[in-house]
N, C-alpha and C positions, 0 to 999 in steps of 0.2 A: 513518757511524761505528757499529760494532757496539754493540748495547744491552748493558748489564751484566747478568750472571746474578743474578736476584733470589733471596732466601732461599727462595722457594717451590719453585725448581728444584733440589731436593736429591736426589731419587732418580735412579737411572741412566737411566730412561726419559725423564724431563724433560730431563736433560742432553743426551741424544742428539738429541732433537727440537730443542733450542735450537741445537746445533751445526749441524744441517741448515739451520735458518733462517738462521744467520749466513753459512754457506757460500753459500747462494742469493743473499743480499744482496751478498756480495763479488763473485760472478760477474756480477750485474746491473750493478754499478758498473764492472767491467772492460769489459763490452760497451759501456756508454755512453761511456767514455773513448776506446775504439778508434773508435767512430763519430764522435766529435767531432774526433779527429785526422785521420781520413780526409776529413771535410768541409773542414777547414782546408787540407789539401793540395790538394784540388780547387779551392777558391776561390783559392789562391795561383797555381795554374797558369792559371786563367782570367784573373786580373789581369795576369799576365806576357804572355799572348797579346794582350790588349787594348792593353798598352803598346807591344808590338812593332808591332802594326797601326797604332797612332797615329803611331809614328815613321816607318813606311813611307809612310803617307799624307802626312805633313808633307814627307818627302823628295821624294815625287812632285810635290807642289804647288810646292816650291822649284825642282824640275827644269823644270816647265812654265814658270815665270816666267823661268828662265834661258834656256830655249829661245826664248821670245818676244823677249827682249832680243837674243839672238844672231842671230835671223833678220834683224835690222836691220843686222847687221854685214856685212862683205864676204864674198864667196864663200870666200876663203881662210880667214877666221875660222870660217865655217860648216863647212868641211871639218874644221878642227881640232876644232870643238865636237862634230861628229858622232863623230869618233874618240874624243873624251873621253867622250861619252855612252855609246858602245859599251862602253868600258872600265869606266865607272861602273856600267853596267847589269850587266856580268859580275860586278863586285865585289859589287853589291847582291844579285845572285842567289846568289853564293857565301855572302854574309852571311846571306841568308834560309834557304838550305839548312842552313847551320850552326846557325841558330836553331831550325829545325824538328828537326834531329837532336838538339840539346840538349833540346828539349821532349819528343821521343820517349823519350830516355834518362831524363828526369825522370819521365815517366809510367810507364815500365817499372820504374824504381826504386821509385816509389810503389806500383805493383801488387805488386812483390815484397815490399815492406815490409808492405803490407796482408795479403798471403797469410801472411807470417811471423807477424804479430800474430794473425790468425785461427787459425793452427795453435797458437800459444801459448795463445790463449783456450780452444780445444777441449781442449788438454792439461791446462790448469788445471781446466776443468770435469770432465775424466775423473778427475784426481787427487782433486778434491774429492768426486766420487761414490764413488771407491774408499775415501777416508778415512771418509766417512759410513757406507758399508757395513761397514767394519772396526769403527767405533764401535758400529753396531747389533749386529754379531755378538758383540762383547765384552760389550755389555749383556745379550744373550741368554745368553751363557756364564755371566756372573756370576749371572743370575737362576736358571739351571739349577743352578749350584753351590750357591746358597742353598737351593733346594728340596731338592736331594739331601742337603745337610747337615742340614736339618730332618728329612727322612725317617730318616736314620741316627740322629739323636738320639732320635727317637721309638722306633725299633727298639731302641736301647740301653736306654732307660728301660723298655720293655716286657720286654726280656730280663732286666733287673735285677729287675723286679717278679715275673716268673715264677720266677726263681731264688730270690728271697726267699720266695715262696709255697711252692716245692718244699722249701726248707730248713725252713720252718715245719711243713709236712706231715710231713717226715722226723722232725723233733724231736717232734711230737705222736705219731707212730707209735712212736718209741722210748720215749716216756713211757708210752704205752698198753701196749706190750709189757712194760716194766719193772713197771708196775702189775699187769698180768696175771700176771707171774711171781711177784711178791710175794703177790698174791691166791691164786694156785694153791698156793704154799707154805703160806699160812695155812689154805686150805681142806683141804690134805692133813693138816695138824696137827689141824684140827678133825675131819676124817674119822677119823683114828686115835683121837682122844679119844672121838669118838662111838661108834666100834667097841668101845672099851674099856667105855664106859658101857653100850652095848647088850649086851655080853657079860655084864655084871653083872645087867642087867635080864632077860635071857633066862630065867635060872633062875626068877626070880619070875614071869615071864610064863607059863612052862610050868606052874607050880603053879596059876596062876589061869586057865589056858586052858579047863579044863572048865567052871568057873563062868562065864566070859565067854561060852562057847558057848551055855550054857543061857540066860544073860541076853540075848544077842543074839537068840536064837530067840523068847524071850518079847517082847522089844522090837519085833522085826519083826512079830510077829503083832498086837501092839497098834497099831503104826504102820499096818499094812494096814487094820485095822478103823477107825482114825481117818481115814485118807485116803479110804476108801470112804464113810464118813459125811459127810466134808466135801465130797467130789465130788458126792454126792447133793444137798447143799444149795446149793452155789455153785461154778461153774467157776473154775479158777485164772486170774488175769489175767496171769501171767508166761509167756513162751515156754518151751517144753519144755527148751531148752538151758540156760536160766538156773535153772529150778526143780529139775531132776533131775540135771544134769551134775556129775561129780566134778571139782572145781575146786581149783587151788592158786595161791597168790599169791606172786610174787617181786617184792618192792618194794625190794629192795636188791641187793647183789652177793654176799651170803653166804647159804648154805643147806647143811644137811647133805647134801642130794641133789646130788651132783656132776653127774649127767646134766642136772638142771634148770638149773644154772649154765651148762653147755656149750651147751644149747639156746638160752638167752637171748643168749649171746655170738654164736652163729651168726646169730640174728635181727638183732642189732645190725650185724654185719658186712655182711649183705645190704643193709640200708638205706644204710650208709655208702658202700659201693662202687658201688651202683646209682643213687645220686642225683646228677645232673649238677652240676658246679661252678657253672654259671650259675644254676641253680635255687636253689642254696644261697645264693649272693650276693644274688639278688633278695629271697629270703625274709628274709635277715639284715637287710636295710634296713628291713623292715616291723616287726620284733620290737621290743616295748617291754620285755618281760621274757622270761626263759627259761621256756617252758611245761613243766609236769609232766603227762605223759600216761600213761594206763593202756591197754594194748592187750591184748585177750583173743584168744588164738589157739586154735583147735580142733585136735583131734588129727590131722586131715588137712592141716593147714597153712593153712586158711582163716581169715579174720578174722571173729570174732564181733562185736566192738565196739571203738570208739575213744572213750575217755572222757577229757576234760580235767579233771584235778584242779586245775590252776592254768593259767589262760589266758595267752596271750602278750600280751594287751592289745589285739589287733586281730583282728576276726573273719576278715579275709582270710588272715592268717597262720595262724590255727587251721585254716581250711579247707584251706590248702596243705599243712600237716602231715598232715591227715587223708588227702589225696590221695596223699601220698608213701607212707604206710603201705599204703593200698589198692592203689596201682599196683604194688607189689612182691609182691602176692599171686599164687600160693600160696607160702607159706613151707614150710620143711622139715617133713615129717610127723614125729610124735613117734617117737623110738626105742622099741623094744619095752619097755625098762625103764620109760619114762614112760607109754606107752600102756596098760600093765597097771594103772596106778594112777590116771591122770587123763584126763579128757575135754577140759578147758580149762585153759590156763596164762595167768594175768594177769601181764603184765610192766609194771611201772611204772618210768619213767625221766624224768629232766629233760633236755630237748633244748637243746643249745648249738650255735649255727650261726655260723660265720665263713667259713673257706675250705672246710669240710666239716662234716658232721653229727657231733657228738660227744655221748655220753650220760654222765650222771652219776647 
């Protein structure tokens, strides 16, 4: 009797193995039943042959007794008896031949039946094997279908995530462009206002130009005397680039100098476009707060210094931001209009990192 499927056999692999085991049990039971029936047939044939032999022996014994009694009879009775014996012998021979023929027919029928049952058994085994193979293939197909469905779901989720990231980046770029447009309009208004104010101041500056020239000459001479005296007493502890360079600080997004604003925006774009997304994501996971950083750029585009006004909260993140700034070196050299007035530009920005680098 097949064992019932337990609750543990719930996945398709266990069900297939259980079906194979039940089919094997069924085939073994069929083989045992065929062997039992064949043994019963052979035993029945043997018993029939023994019965016939016993009957033959009994008949022979009776015939011998009859012959002994008939030898005592007269010659006429003996002749009649011999004729009767001959006829009986022929009859018995016919009966024996008929019995042998019937036995041979029964044996042939048994052999044919055994062959038929063996063919049925082999066909049953073949069908069971085919069924088990079909079940295995179906289980493999279902497993492959499940794996393919999981892969497609993962691809769909990744596609949705990338689409969302792309939309967010497009939205941020649109916001940045709109902010840049508004800022440019404001800067243009400030530039016009500054030009108007400068026009008013130029007249006063021209009147004071001669006095300022004389004053600068006197101040320069006094400064040279003071520097010479100080240099004689103690060397300056500051690098030459920090002590003598012409510097300008851009700590916001507004300045009367439009070239300075454009240079800072170009510097921002280079960092935003050249920093890999994977680097930004890993760095965003480490940030505790958005850091504020001052980057000093020399006129040739090299980095003079990277100073953290406000740390991100983790030294590793601060060092990663420092590496991002330095890895994009050299930056654009100063345009002629800036190079005439400045040797170093200090750009202070607050860094925000999510899908990309953004500056505030």
